[in-house]
mmCIF file as gemmi writes it, N, C-alpha and C atoms, coordinates in Angstrom:
data_model
loop_
_atom_site.group_PDB
_atom_site.id
_atom_site.type_symbol
_atom_site.label_atom_id
_atom_site.label_alt_id
_atom_site.label_comp_id
_atom_site.label_asym_id
_atom_site.label_entity_id
_atom_site.label_seq_id
_atom_site.pdbx_PDB_ins_code
_atom_site.Cartn_x
_atom_site.Cartn_y
_atom_site.Cartn_z
_atom_site.occupancy
_atom_site.B_iso_or_equiv
_atom_site.pdbx_formal_charge
_atom_site.auth_seq_id
_atom_site.auth_asym_id
_atom_site.pdbx_PDB_model_num
ATOM 1 N N . MET Axp A 1 ? -10.802 -12.991 14.528 1 0 ? 1 A 1
ATOM 2 C CA . MET Axp A 1 ? -10.559 -12.214 13.327 1 0 ? 1 A 1
ATOM 3 C C . MET Axp A 1 ? -9.994 -13.128 12.246 1 0 ? 1 A 1
ATOM 4 N N . SER Axp A 2 ? -10.492 -12.969 11.062 1 0 ? 2 A 1
ATOM 5 C CA . SER Axp A 2 ? -9.936 -13.753 9.965 1 0 ? 2 A 1
ATOM 6 C C . SER Axp A 2 ? -8.93 -12.913 9.212 1 0 ? 2 A 1
ATOM 7 N N . ARG Axp A 3 ? -7.978 -13.582 8.652 1 0 ? 3 A 1
ATOM 8 C CA . ARG Axp A 3 ? -6.93 -12.881 7.906 1 0 ? 3 A 1
ATOM 9 C C . ARG Axp A 3 ? -7.149 -13.129 6.427 1 0 ? 3 A 1
ATOM 10 N N . GLU Axp A 4 ? -7.204 -12.061 5.667 1 0 ? 4 A 1
ATOM 11 C CA . GLU Axp A 4 ? -7.435 -12.19 4.233 1 0 ? 4 A 1
ATOM 12 C C . GLU Axp A 4 ? -6.101 -12.112 3.507 1 0 ? 4 A 1
ATOM 13 N N . ASP Axp A 5 ? -5.716 -13.203 2.837 1 0 ? 5 A 1
ATOM 14 C CA . ASP Axp A 5 ? -4.437 -13.252 2.142 1 0 ? 5 A 1
ATOM 15 C C . ASP Axp A 5 ? -4.496 -12.609 0.768 1 0 ? 5 A 1
ATOM 16 N N . ASN Axp A 6 ? -5.675 -12.423 0.214 1 0 ? 6 A 1
ATOM 17 C CA . ASN Axp A 6 ? -5.812 -11.839 -1.125 1 0 ? 6 A 1
ATOM 18 C C . ASN Axp A 6 ? -6.181 -10.373 -1.008 1 0 ? 6 A 1
ATOM 19 N N . GLY Axp A 7 ? -5.286 -9.572 -0.456 1 0 ? 7 A 1
ATOM 20 C CA . GLY Axp A 7 ? -5.532 -8.151 -0.275 1 0 ? 7 A 1
ATOM 21 C C . GLY Axp A 7 ? -5.431 -7.398 -1.583 1 0 ? 7 A 1
ATOM 22 N N . ALA Axp A 8 ? -5.755 -6.122 -1.505 1 0 ? 8 A 1
ATOM 23 C CA . ALA Axp A 8 ? -5.725 -5.272 -2.692 1 0 ? 8 A 1
ATOM 24 C C . ALA Axp A 8 ? -4.321 -5.189 -3.274 1 0 ? 8 A 1
ATOM 25 N N . GLY Axp A 9 ? -3.31 -5.191 -2.433 1 0 ? 9 A 1
ATOM 26 C CA . GLY Axp A 9 ? -1.927 -5.128 -2.92 1 0 ? 9 A 1
ATOM 27 C C . GLY Axp A 9 ? -1.575 -6.313 -3.787 1 0 ? 9 A 1
ATOM 28 N N . SER Axp A 10 ? -2.035 -7.506 -3.402 1 0 ? 10 A 1
ATOM 29 C CA . SER Axp A 10 ? -1.762 -8.704 -4.193 1 0 ? 10 A 1
ATOM 30 C C . SER Axp A 10 ? -2.459 -8.647 -5.545 1 0 ? 10 A 1
ATOM 31 N N . VAL Axp A 11 ? -3.682 -8.145 -5.546 1 0 ? 11 A 1
ATOM 32 C CA . VAL Axp A 11 ? -4.439 -8.048 -6.797 1 0 ? 11 A 1
ATOM 33 C C . VAL Axp A 11 ? -3.769 -7.046 -7.736 1 0 ? 11 A 1
ATOM 34 N N . ILE Axp A 12 ? -3.366 -5.908 -7.197 1 0 ? 12 A 1
ATOM 35 C CA . ILE Axp A 12 ? -2.711 -4.885 -8.016 1 0 ? 12 A 1
ATOM 36 C C . ILE Axp A 12 ? -1.393 -5.403 -8.564 1 0 ? 12 A 1
ATOM 37 N N . LEU Axp A 13 ? -0.622 -6.069 -7.708 1 0 ? 13 A 1
ATOM 38 C CA . LEU Axp A 13 ? 0.657 -6.614 -8.146 1 0 ? 13 A 1
ATOM 39 C C . LEU Axp A 13 ? 0.449 -7.646 -9.256 1 0 ? 13 A 1
ATOM 40 N N . ALA Axp A 14 ? -0.535 -8.518 -9.103 1 0 ? 14 A 1
ATOM 41 C CA . ALA Axp A 14 ? -0.814 -9.522 -10.129 1 0 ? 14 A 1
ATOM 42 C C . ALA Axp A 14 ? -1.217 -8.851 -11.443 1 0 ? 14 A 1
ATOM 43 N N . PHE Axp A 15 ? -2.025 -7.802 -11.356 1 0 ? 15 A 1
ATOM 44 C CA . PHE Axp A 15 ? -2.449 -7.085 -12.557 1 0 ? 15 A 1
ATOM 45 C C . PHE Axp A 15 ? -1.26 -6.448 -13.258 1 0 ? 15 A 1
ATOM 46 N N . VAL Axp A 16 ? -0.381 -5.79 -12.491 1 0 ? 16 A 1
ATOM 47 C CA . VAL Axp A 16 ? 0.783 -5.129 -13.078 1 0 ? 16 A 1
ATOM 48 C C . VAL Axp A 16 ? 1.71 -6.153 -13.723 1 0 ? 16 A 1
ATOM 49 N N . LEU Axp A 17 ? 1.97 -7.255 -13.03 1 0 ? 17 A 1
ATOM 50 C CA . LEU Axp A 17 ? 2.84 -8.285 -13.604 1 0 ? 17 A 1
ATOM 51 C C . LEU Axp A 17 ? 2.227 -8.893 -14.871 1 0 ? 17 A 1
ATOM 52 N N . GLY Axp A 18 ? 0.916 -9.075 -14.873 1 0 ? 18 A 1
ATOM 53 C CA . GLY Axp A 18 ? 0.247 -9.578 -16.069 1 0 ? 18 A 1
ATOM 54 C C . GLY Axp A 18 ? 0.347 -8.606 -17.232 1 0 ? 18 A 1
ATOM 55 N N . ALA Axp A 19 ? 0.195 -7.317 -16.933 1 0 ? 19 A 1
ATOM 56 C CA . ALA Axp A 19 ? 0.309 -6.296 -17.982 1 0 ? 19 A 1
ATOM 57 C C . ALA Axp A 19 ? 1.722 -6.255 -18.553 1 0 ? 19 A 1
ATOM 58 N N . ILE Axp A 20 ? 2.714 -6.342 -17.681 1 0 ? 20 A 1
ATOM 59 C CA . ILE Axp A 20 ? 4.108 -6.333 -18.139 1 0 ? 20 A 1
ATOM 60 C C . ILE Axp A 20 ? 4.394 -7.557 -19.004 1 0 ? 20 A 1
ATOM 61 N N . THR Axp A 21 ? 3.923 -8.718 -18.561 1 0 ? 21 A 1
ATOM 62 C CA . THR Axp A 21 ? 4.132 -9.95 -19.331 1 0 ? 21 A 1
ATOM 63 C C . THR Axp A 21 ? 3.451 -9.869 -20.695 1 0 ? 21 A 1
ATOM 64 N N . GLY Axp A 22 ? 2.227 -9.358 -20.707 1 0 ? 22 A 1
ATOM 65 C CA . GLY Axp A 22 ? 1.508 -9.215 -21.973 1 0 ? 22 A 1
ATOM 66 C C . GLY Axp A 22 ? 2.203 -8.262 -22.927 1 0 ? 22 A 1
ATOM 67 N N . ALA Axp A 23 ? 2.703 -7.155 -22.382 1 0 ? 23 A 1
ATOM 68 C CA . ALA Axp A 23 ? 3.407 -6.189 -23.223 1 0 ? 23 A 1
ATOM 69 C C . ALA Axp A 23 ? 4.693 -6.788 -23.786 1 0 ? 23 A 1
ATOM 70 N N . ALA Axp A 24 ? 5.413 -7.535 -22.963 1 0 ? 24 A 1
ATOM 71 C CA . ALA Axp A 24 ? 6.658 -8.163 -23.431 1 0 ? 24 A 1
ATOM 72 C C . ALA Axp A 24 ? 6.374 -9.182 -24.529 1 0 ? 24 A 1
ATOM 73 N N . VAL Axp A 25 ? 5.351 -9.988 -24.364 1 0 ? 25 A 1
ATOM 74 C CA . VAL Axp A 25 ? 5 -10.985 -25.391 1 0 ? 25 A 1
ATOM 75 C C . VAL Axp A 25 ? 4.584 -10.287 -26.673 1 0 ? 25 A 1
ATOM 76 N N . ALA Axp A 26 ? 3.803 -9.218 -26.558 1 0 ? 26 A 1
ATOM 77 C CA . ALA Axp A 26 ? 3.372 -8.481 -27.749 1 0 ? 26 A 1
ATOM 78 C C . ALA Axp A 26 ? 4.564 -7.893 -28.492 1 0 ? 26 A 1
ATOM 79 N N . LEU Axp A 27 ? 5.516 -7.365 -27.76 1 0 ? 27 A 1
ATOM 80 C CA . LEU Axp A 27 ? 6.703 -6.792 -28.399 1 0 ? 27 A 1
ATOM 81 C C . LEU Axp A 27 ? 7.555 -7.865 -29.071 1 0 ? 27 A 1
ATOM 82 N N . LEU Axp A 28 ? 7.688 -8.986 -28.4 1 0 ? 28 A 1
ATOM 83 C CA . LEU Axp A 28 ? 8.545 -10.037 -28.948 1 0 ? 28 A 1
ATOM 84 C C . LEU Axp A 28 ? 7.932 -10.732 -30.16 1 0 ? 28 A 1
ATOM 85 N N . THR Axp A 29 ? 6.615 -10.761 -30.243 1 0 ? 29 A 1
ATOM 86 C CA . THR Axp A 29 ? 5.972 -11.434 -31.375 1 0 ? 29 A 1
ATOM 87 C C . THR Axp A 29 ? 5.676 -10.478 -32.532 1 0 ? 29 A 1
ATOM 88 N N . ALA Axp A 30 ? 5.797 -9.177 -32.308 1 0 ? 30 A 1
ATOM 89 C CA . ALA Axp A 30 ? 5.543 -8.208 -33.375 1 0 ? 30 A 1
ATOM 90 C C . ALA Axp A 30 ? 6.733 -8.175 -34.334 1 0 ? 30 A 1
ATOM 91 N N . PRO Axp A 31 ? 6.451 -8.016 -35.607 1 0 ? 31 A 1
ATOM 92 C CA . PRO Axp A 31 ? 7.558 -7.959 -36.563 1 0 ? 31 A 1
ATOM 93 C C . PRO Axp A 31 ? 8.293 -6.617 -36.47 1 0 ? 31 A 1
ATOM 94 N N . ALA Axp A 32 ? 9.486 -6.649 -35.91 1 0 ? 32 A 1
ATOM 95 C CA . ALA Axp A 32 ? 10.315 -5.44 -35.786 1 0 ? 32 A 1
ATOM 96 C C . ALA Axp A 32 ? 11.77 -5.881 -35.722 1 0 ? 32 A 1
ATOM 97 N N . SER Axp A 33 ? 12.67 -4.948 -35.96 1 0 ? 33 A 1
ATOM 98 C CA . SER Axp A 33 ? 14.09 -5.284 -35.903 1 0 ? 33 A 1
ATOM 99 C C . SER Axp A 33 ? 14.502 -5.517 -34.452 1 0 ? 33 A 1
ATOM 100 N N . GLY Axp A 34 ? 15.62 -6.196 -34.257 1 0 ? 34 A 1
ATOM 101 C CA . GLY Axp A 34 ? 16.107 -6.475 -32.914 1 0 ? 34 A 1
ATOM 102 C C . GLY Axp A 34 ? 16.393 -5.219 -32.128 1 0 ? 34 A 1
ATOM 103 N N . GLU Axp A 35 ? 17.004 -4.232 -32.787 1 0 ? 35 A 1
ATOM 104 C CA . GLU Axp A 35 ? 17.322 -2.983 -32.105 1 0 ? 35 A 1
ATOM 105 C C . GLU Axp A 35 ? 16.06 -2.26 -31.66 1 0 ? 35 A 1
ATOM 106 N N . GLU Axp A 36 ? 15.074 -2.206 -32.54 1 0 ? 36 A 1
ATOM 107 C CA . GLU Axp A 36 ? 13.818 -1.537 -32.208 1 0 ? 36 A 1
ATOM 108 C C . GLU Axp A 36 ? 13.098 -2.272 -31.079 1 0 ? 36 A 1
ATOM 109 N N . THR Axp A 37 ? 13.11 -3.586 -31.118 1 0 ? 37 A 1
ATOM 110 C CA . THR Axp A 37 ? 12.469 -4.382 -30.069 1 0 ? 37 A 1
ATOM 111 C C . THR Axp A 37 ? 13.147 -4.145 -28.723 1 0 ? 37 A 1
ATOM 112 N N . ARG Axp A 38 ? 14.485 -4.129 -28.698 1 0 ? 38 A 1
ATOM 113 C CA . ARG Axp A 38 ? 15.203 -3.875 -27.446 1 0 ? 38 A 1
ATOM 114 C C . ARG Axp A 38 ? 14.888 -2.482 -26.903 1 0 ? 38 A 1
ATOM 115 N N . ARG Axp A 39 ? 14.795 -1.505 -27.793 1 0 ? 39 A 1
ATOM 116 C CA . ARG Axp A 39 ? 14.465 -0.151 -27.374 1 0 ? 39 A 1
ATOM 117 C C . ARG Axp A 39 ? 13.07 -0.111 -26.746 1 0 ? 39 A 1
ATOM 118 N N . LYS Axp A 40 ? 12.122 -0.768 -27.386 1 0 ? 40 A 1
ATOM 119 C CA . LYS Axp A 40 ? 10.754 -0.799 -26.861 1 0 ? 40 A 1
ATOM 120 C C . LYS Axp A 40 ? 10.693 -1.497 -25.506 1 0 ? 40 A 1
ATOM 121 N N . ILE Axp A 41 ? 11.414 -2.599 -25.374 1 0 ? 41 A 1
ATOM 122 C CA . ILE Axp A 41 ? 11.43 -3.322 -24.095 1 0 ? 41 A 1
ATOM 123 C C . ILE Axp A 41 ? 12.043 -2.439 -23.011 1 0 ? 41 A 1
ATOM 124 N N . GLY Axp A 42 ? 13.108 -1.72 -23.331 1 0 ? 42 A 1
ATOM 125 C CA . GLY Axp A 42 ? 13.723 -0.818 -22.369 1 0 ? 42 A 1
ATOM 126 C C . GLY Axp A 42 ? 12.769 0.283 -21.923 1 0 ? 42 A 1
ATOM 127 N N . GLU Axp A 43 ? 12.039 0.85 -22.881 1 0 ? 43 A 1
ATOM 128 C CA . GLU Axp A 43 ? 11.069 1.899 -22.545 1 0 ? 43 A 1
ATOM 129 C C . GLU Axp A 43 ? 9.977 1.355 -21.641 1 0 ? 43 A 1
ATOM 130 N N . LYS Axp A 44 ? 9.459 0.189 -21.988 1 0 ? 44 A 1
ATOM 131 C CA . LYS Axp A 44 ? 8.395 -0.422 -21.181 1 0 ? 44 A 1
ATOM 132 C C . LYS Axp A 44 ? 8.908 -0.758 -19.792 1 0 ? 44 A 1
ATOM 133 N N . ALA Axp A 45 ? 10.147 -1.224 -19.689 1 0 ? 45 A 1
ATOM 134 C CA . ALA Axp A 45 ? 10.72 -1.552 -18.383 1 0 ? 45 A 1
ATOM 135 C C . ALA Axp A 45 ? 10.841 -0.298 -17.521 1 0 ? 45 A 1
ATOM 136 N N . ARG Axp A 46 ? 11.3 0.806 -18.122 1 0 ? 46 A 1
ATOM 137 C CA . ARG Axp A 46 ? 11.405 2.061 -17.364 1 0 ? 46 A 1
ATOM 138 C C . ARG Axp A 46 ? 10.025 2.559 -16.932 1 0 ? 46 A 1
ATOM 139 N N . ASP Axp A 47 ? 9.056 2.496 -17.839 1 0 ? 47 A 1
ATOM 140 C CA . ASP Axp A 47 ? 7.7 2.919 -17.505 1 0 ? 47 A 1
ATOM 141 C C . ASP Axp A 47 ? 7.132 2.065 -16.372 1 0 ? 47 A 1
ATOM 142 N N . SER Axp A 48 ? 7.365 0.765 -16.462 1 0 ? 48 A 1
ATOM 143 C CA . SER Axp A 48 ? 6.858 -0.151 -15.426 1 0 ? 48 A 1
ATOM 144 C C . SER Axp A 48 ? 7.53 0.118 -14.091 1 0 ? 48 A 1
ATOM 145 N N . ALA Axp A 49 ? 8.824 0.396 -14.087 1 0 ? 49 A 1
ATOM 146 C CA . ALA Axp A 49 ? 9.535 0.698 -12.843 1 0 ? 49 A 1
ATOM 147 C C . ALA Axp A 49 ? 8.987 1.986 -12.227 1 0 ? 49 A 1
ATOM 148 N N . ASP Axp A 50 ? 8.729 2.989 -13.053 1 0 ? 50 A 1
ATOM 149 C CA . ASP Axp A 50 ? 8.151 4.238 -12.543 1 0 ? 50 A 1
ATOM 150 C C . ASP Axp A 50 ? 6.77 3.993 -11.937 1 0 ? 50 A 1
ATOM 151 N N . GLN Axp A 51 ? 5.979 3.206 -12.63 1 0 ? 51 A 1
ATOM 152 C CA . GLN Axp A 51 ? 4.634 2.901 -12.146 1 0 ? 51 A 1
ATOM 153 C C . GLN Axp A 51 ? 4.708 2.099 -10.842 1 0 ? 51 A 1
ATOM 154 N N . ALA Axp A 52 ? 5.631 1.167 -10.75 1 0 ? 52 A 1
ATOM 155 C CA . ALA Axp A 52 ? 5.787 0.382 -9.526 1 0 ? 52 A 1
ATOM 156 C C . ALA Axp A 52 ? 6.2 1.273 -8.362 1 0 ? 52 A 1
ATOM 157 N N . ARG Axp A 53 ? 7.09 2.237 -8.614 1 0 ? 53 A 1
ATOM 158 C CA . ARG Axp A 53 ? 7.497 3.172 -7.557 1 0 ? 53 A 1
ATOM 159 C C . ARG Axp A 53 ? 6.308 3.993 -7.069 1 0 ? 53 A 1
ATOM 160 N N . LYS Axp A 54 ? 5.491 4.474 -8.022 1 0 ? 54 A 1
ATOM 161 C CA . LYS Axp A 54 ? 4.315 5.258 -7.638 1 0 ? 54 A 1
ATOM 162 C C . LYS Axp A 54 ? 3.361 4.425 -6.79 1 0 ? 54 A 1
ATOM 163 N N . MET Axp A 55 ? 3.148 3.18 -7.191 1 0 ? 55 A 1
ATOM 164 C CA . MET Axp A 55 ? 2.254 2.31 -6.444 1 0 ? 55 A 1
ATOM 165 C C . MET Axp A 55 ? 2.815 2.001 -5.056 1 0 ? 55 A 1
ATOM 166 N N . ALA Axp A 56 ? 4.121 1.828 -4.943 1 0 ? 56 A 1
ATOM 167 C CA . ALA Axp A 56 ? 4.74 1.586 -3.643 1 0 ? 56 A 1
ATOM 168 C C . ALA Axp A 56 ? 4.567 2.802 -2.744 1 0 ? 56 A 1
ATOM 169 N N . ASP Axp A 57 ? 4.732 3.997 -3.303 1 0 ? 57 A 1
ATOM 170 C CA . ASP Axp A 57 ? 4.523 5.222 -2.522 1 0 ? 57 A 1
ATOM 171 C C . ASP Axp A 57 ? 3.082 5.32 -2.038 1 0 ? 57 A 1
ATOM 172 N N . GLN Axp A 58 ? 2.134 4.997 -2.918 1 0 ? 58 A 1
ATOM 173 C CA . GLN Axp A 58 ? 0.727 5.028 -2.533 1 0 ? 58 A 1
ATOM 174 C C . GLN Axp A 58 ? 0.456 4.008 -1.434 1 0 ? 58 A 1
ATOM 175 N N . GLY Axp A 59 ? 1.065 2.844 -1.535 1 0 ? 59 A 1
ATOM 176 C CA . GLY Axp A 59 ? 0.899 1.816 -0.504 1 0 ? 59 A 1
ATOM 177 C C . GLY Axp A 59 ? 1.445 2.273 0.833 1 0 ? 59 A 1
ATOM 178 N N . ARG Axp A 60 ? 2.622 2.916 0.819 1 0 ? 60 A 1
ATOM 179 C CA . ARG Axp A 60 ? 3.191 3.429 2.065 1 0 ? 60 A 1
ATOM 180 C C . ARG Axp A 60 ? 2.294 4.508 2.676 1 0 ? 60 A 1
ATOM 181 N N . ASP Axp A 61 ? 1.748 5.395 1.834 1 0 ? 61 A 1
ATOM 182 C CA . ASP Axp A 61 ? 0.85 6.434 2.332 1 0 ? 61 A 1
ATOM 183 C C . ASP Axp A 61 ? -0.405 5.825 2.956 1 0 ? 61 A 1
ATOM 184 N N . LEU Axp A 62 ? -0.973 4.837 2.288 1 0 ? 62 A 1
ATOM 185 C CA . LEU Axp A 62 ? -2.159 4.168 2.812 1 0 ? 62 A 1
ATOM 186 C C . LEU Axp A 62 ? -1.848 3.486 4.138 1 0 ? 62 A 1
ATOM 187 N N . TRP Axp A 63 ? -0.728 2.798 4.211 1 0 ? 63 A 1
ATOM 188 C CA . TRP Axp A 63 ? -0.327 2.127 5.445 1 0 ? 63 A 1
ATOM 189 C C . TRP Axp A 63 ? -0.186 3.141 6.581 1 0 ? 63 A 1
ATOM 190 N N . SER Axp A 64 ? 0.43 4.267 6.303 1 0 ? 64 A 1
ATOM 191 C CA . SER Axp A 64 ? 0.626 5.295 7.324 1 0 ? 64 A 1
ATOM 192 C C . SER Axp A 64 ? -0.718 5.836 7.818 1 0 ? 64 A 1
ATOM 193 N N . ARG Axp A 65 ? -1.63 6.113 6.894 1 0 ? 65 A 1
ATOM 194 C CA . ARG Axp A 65 ? -2.952 6.62 7.292 1 0 ? 65 A 1
ATOM 195 C C . ARG Axp A 65 ? -3.701 5.588 8.134 1 0 ? 65 A 1
ATOM 196 N N . GLN Axp A 66 ? -3.644 4.328 7.723 1 0 ? 66 A 1
ATOM 197 C CA . GLN Axp A 66 ? -4.343 3.282 8.472 1 0 ? 66 A 1
ATOM 198 C C . GLN Axp A 66 ? -3.742 3.115 9.867 1 0 ? 66 A 1
ATOM 199 N N . ARG Axp A 67 ? -2.426 3.197 9.955 1 0 ? 67 A 1
ATOM 200 C CA . ARG Axp A 67 ? -1.76 3.076 11.247 1 0 ? 67 A 1
ATOM 201 C C . ARG Axp A 67 ? -2.186 4.218 12.159 1 0 ? 67 A 1
ATOM 202 N N . ASP Axp A 68 ? -2.246 5.451 11.623 1 0 ? 68 A 1
ATOM 203 C CA . ASP Axp A 68 ? -2.675 6.601 12.413 1 0 ? 68 A 1
ATOM 204 C C . ASP Axp A 68 ? -4.123 6.444 12.873 1 0 ? 68 A 1
ATOM 205 N N . THR Axp A 69 ? -4.98 5.968 11.987 1 0 ? 69 A 1
ATOM 206 C CA . THR Axp A 69 ? -6.382 5.747 12.338 1 0 ? 69 A 1
ATOM 207 C C . THR Axp A 69 ? -6.494 4.724 13.455 1 0 ? 69 A 1
ATOM 208 N N . PHE Axp A 70 ? -5.749 3.647 13.349 1 0 ? 70 A 1
ATOM 209 C CA . PHE Axp A 70 ? -5.768 2.589 14.351 1 0 ? 70 A 1
ATOM 210 C C . PHE Axp A 70 ? -5.26 3.116 15.698 1 0 ? 70 A 1
ATOM 211 N N . THR Axp A 71 ? -4.189 3.891 15.674 1 0 ? 71 A 1
ATOM 212 C CA . THR Axp A 71 ? -3.63 4.454 16.903 1 0 ? 71 A 1
ATOM 213 C C . THR Axp A 71 ? -4.639 5.386 17.563 1 0 ? 71 A 1
ATOM 214 N N . ASN Axp A 72 ? -5.302 6.224 16.775 1 0 ? 72 A 1
ATOM 215 C CA . ASN Axp A 72 ? -6.316 7.133 17.316 1 0 ? 72 A 1
ATOM 216 C C . ASN Axp A 72 ? -7.477 6.358 17.917 1 0 ? 72 A 1
ATOM 217 N N . ALA Axp A 73 ? -7.899 5.286 17.274 1 0 ? 73 A 1
ATOM 218 C CA . ALA Axp A 73 ? -8.999 4.473 17.788 1 0 ? 73 A 1
ATOM 219 C C . ALA Axp A 73 ? -8.622 3.845 19.124 1 0 ? 73 A 1
ATOM 220 N N . ILE Axp A 74 ? -7.406 3.369 19.239 1 0 ? 74 A 1
ATOM 221 C CA . ILE Axp A 74 ? -6.958 2.778 20.504 1 0 ? 74 A 1
ATOM 222 C C . ILE Axp A 74 ? -6.942 3.842 21.602 1 0 ? 74 A 1
ATOM 223 N N . GLU Axp A 75 ? -6.435 5.01 21.297 1 0 ? 75 A 1
ATOM 224 C CA . GLU Axp A 75 ? -6.37 6.092 22.283 1 0 ? 75 A 1
ATOM 225 C C . GLU Axp A 75 ? -7.773 6.504 22.737 1 0 ? 75 A 1
ATOM 226 N N . ARG Axp A 76 ? -8.69 6.643 21.789 1 0 ? 76 A 1
ATOM 227 C CA . ARG Axp A 76 ? -10.07 7.004 22.156 1 0 ? 76 A 1
ATOM 228 C C . ARG Axp A 76 ? -10.709 5.913 22.995 1 0 ? 76 A 1
ATOM 229 N N . GLY Axp A 77 ? -10.455 4.672 22.662 1 0 ? 77 A 1
ATOM 230 C CA . GLY Axp A 77 ? -10.984 3.561 23.468 1 0 ? 77 A 1
ATOM 231 C C . GLY Axp A 77 ? -10.414 3.567 24.872 1 0 ? 77 A 1
ATOM 232 N N . ARG Axp A 78 ? -9.135 3.836 24.98 1 0 ? 78 A 1
ATOM 233 C CA . ARG Axp A 78 ? -8.482 3.912 26.298 1 0 ? 78 A 1
ATOM 234 C C . ARG Axp A 78 ? -9.089 5.055 27.118 1 0 ? 78 A 1
ATOM 235 N N . ASP Axp A 79 ? -9.289 6.212 26.486 1 0 ? 79 A 1
ATOM 236 C CA . ASP Axp A 79 ? -9.885 7.35 27.19 1 0 ? 79 A 1
ATOM 237 C C . ASP Axp A 79 ? -11.308 7.035 27.635 1 0 ? 79 A 1
ATOM 238 N N . ALA Axp A 80 ? -12.096 6.401 26.768 1 0 ? 80 A 1
ATOM 239 C CA . ALA Axp A 80 ? -13.47 6.051 27.123 1 0 ? 80 A 1
ATOM 240 C C . ALA Axp A 80 ? -13.484 5.056 28.281 1 0 ? 80 A 1
ATOM 241 N N . TYR Axp A 81 ? -12.591 4.112 28.256 1 0 ? 81 A 1
ATOM 242 C CA . TYR Axp A 81 ? -12.491 3.125 29.342 1 0 ? 81 A 1
ATOM 243 C C . TYR Axp A 81 ? -12.13 3.816 30.653 1 0 ? 81 A 1
ATOM 244 N N . ASN Axp A 82 ? -11.143 4.71 30.599 1 0 ? 82 A 1
ATOM 245 C CA . ASN Axp A 82 ? -10.738 5.426 31.809 1 0 ? 82 A 1
ATOM 246 C C . ASN Axp A 82 ? -11.859 6.315 32.338 1 0 ? 82 A 1
ATOM 247 N N . GLN Axp A 83 ? -12.609 6.96 31.458 1 0 ? 83 A 1
ATOM 248 C CA . GLN Axp A 83 ? -13.728 7.797 31.891 1 0 ? 83 A 1
ATOM 249 C C . GLN Axp A 83 ? -14.813 6.936 32.526 1 0 ? 83 A 1
ATOM 250 N N . ALA Axp A 84 ? -15.06 5.766 31.96 1 0 ? 84 A 1
ATOM 251 C CA . ALA Axp A 84 ? -16.069 4.871 32.515 1 0 ? 84 A 1
ATOM 252 C C . ALA Axp A 84 ? -15.662 4.384 33.905 1 0 ? 84 A 1
ATOM 253 N N . ARG Axp A 85 ? -14.384 4.262 34.144 1 0 ? 85 A 1
ATOM 254 C CA . ARG Axp A 85 ? -13.879 3.837 35.455 1 0 ? 85 A 1
ATOM 255 C C . ARG Axp A 85 ? -13.795 5.001 36.424 1 0 ? 85 A 1
ATOM 256 N N . GLY Axp A 86 ? -13.965 6.224 35.928 1 0 ? 86 A 1
ATOM 257 C CA . GLY Axp A 86 ? -13.906 7.389 36.782 1 0 ? 86 A 1
ATOM 258 C C . GLY Axp A 86 ? -12.55 8.063 36.785 1 0 ? 86 A 1
ATOM 259 N N . ALA Axp A 87 ? -11.628 7.598 35.987 1 0 ? 87 A 1
ATOM 260 C CA . ALA Axp A 87 ? -10.297 8.205 35.908 1 0 ? 87 A 1
ATOM 261 C C . ALA Axp A 87 ? -10.321 9.299 34.857 1 0 ? 87 A 1
ATOM 262 N N . GLN Axp A 88 ? -9.314 10.181 34.905 1 0 ? 88 A 1
ATOM 263 C CA . GLN Axp A 88 ? -9.2 11.229 33.903 1 0 ? 88 A 1
ATOM 264 C C . GLN Axp A 88 ? -8.643 10.635 32.616 1 0 ? 88 A 1
ATOM 265 N N . PRO Axp A 89 ? -8.978 11.228 31.455 1 0 ? 89 A 1
ATOM 266 C CA . PRO Axp A 89 ? -8.407 10.754 30.189 1 0 ? 89 A 1
ATOM 267 C C . PRO Axp A 89 ? -6.883 10.86 30.224 1 0 ? 89 A 1
ATOM 268 N N . SER Axp A 90 ? -6.21 9.999 29.468 1 0 ? 90 A 1
ATOM 269 C CA . SER Axp A 90 ? -4.751 9.973 29.48 1 0 ? 90 A 1
ATOM 270 C C . SER Axp A 90 ? -4.15 11.29 29.018 1 0 ? 90 A 1
ATOM 271 N N . GLY Axp A 91 ? -4.839 12.075 28.215 1 0 ? 91 A 1
ATOM 272 C CA . GLY Axp A 91 ? -4.305 13.342 27.729 1 0 ? 91 A 1
ATOM 273 C C . GLY Axp A 91 ? -4.607 14.499 28.678 1 0 ? 91 A 1
ATOM 274 N N . ALA Axp A 92 ? -5.406 14.269 29.75 1 0 ? 92 A 1
ATOM 275 C CA . ALA Axp A 92 ? -5.783 15.351 30.661 1 0 ? 92 A 1
ATOM 276 C C . ALA Axp A 92 ? -4.687 15.574 31.702 1 0 ? 92 A 1
ATOM 277 N N . PRO Axp A 93 ? -4.586 16.805 32.198 1 0 ? 93 A 1
ATOM 278 C CA . PRO Axp A 93 ? -3.575 17.07 33.235 1 0 ? 93 A 1
ATOM 279 C C . PRO Axp A 93 ? -3.927 16.332 34.523 1 0 ? 93 A 1
ATOM 280 N N . GLY Axp A 94 ? -2.924 15.93 35.234 1 0 ? 94 A 1
ATOM 281 C CA . GLY Axp A 94 ? -3.147 15.282 36.521 1 0 ? 94 A 1
ATOM 282 C C . GLY Axp A 94 ? -2.995 13.787 36.468 1 0 ? 94 A 1
ATOM 283 N N . GLY Axp A 95 ? -3.013 13.183 35.296 1 0 ? 95 A 1
ATOM 284 C CA . GLY Axp A 95 ? -2.811 11.744 35.162 1 0 ? 95 A 1
ATOM 285 C C . GLY Axp A 95 ? -3.99 10.942 35.654 1 0 ? 95 A 1
ATOM 286 N N . GLU Axp A 96 ? -3.753 9.67 35.949 1 0 ? 96 A 1
ATOM 287 C CA . GLU Axp A 96 ? -4.813 8.762 36.383 1 0 ? 96 A 1
ATOM 288 C C . GLU Axp A 96 ? -4.965 8.814 37.897 1 0 ? 96 A 1
ATOM 289 N N . ASP Axp A 97 ? -6.141 8.484 38.378 1 0 ? 97 A 1
ATOM 290 C CA . ASP Axp A 97 ? -6.411 8.426 39.815 1 0 ? 97 A 1
ATOM 291 C C . ASP Axp A 97 ? -6.093 7.024 40.302 1 0 ? 97 A 1
ATOM 292 N N . MET Axp A 98 ? -4.964 6.804 40.848 1 0 ? 98 A 1
ATOM 293 C CA . MET Axp A 98 ? -4.605 5.515 41.443 1 0 ? 98 A 1
ATOM 294 C C . MET Axp A 98 ? -3.502 5.699 42.387 1 0 ? 98 A 1
């Protein structure tokens, strides 16, 4: 099995960090008063933090679903193996024949 280091999470994180950096540069180079610029940066920081939290929640949900899928696949494989050997499935009453 090969391991892919450039997963979707890395791409999304890079995109978000790039967007935040671009927004900060745009705010700092735009002609505005210091107070207004600080207010805008604060708003963007709060928005970015909210967006990061949402993305983290989505990542946790995806991880949980994938883990459940993987666990189910292992269980089905174990049951198929046991049936092929002539044993009862692990979820059946009576346990294994041994």
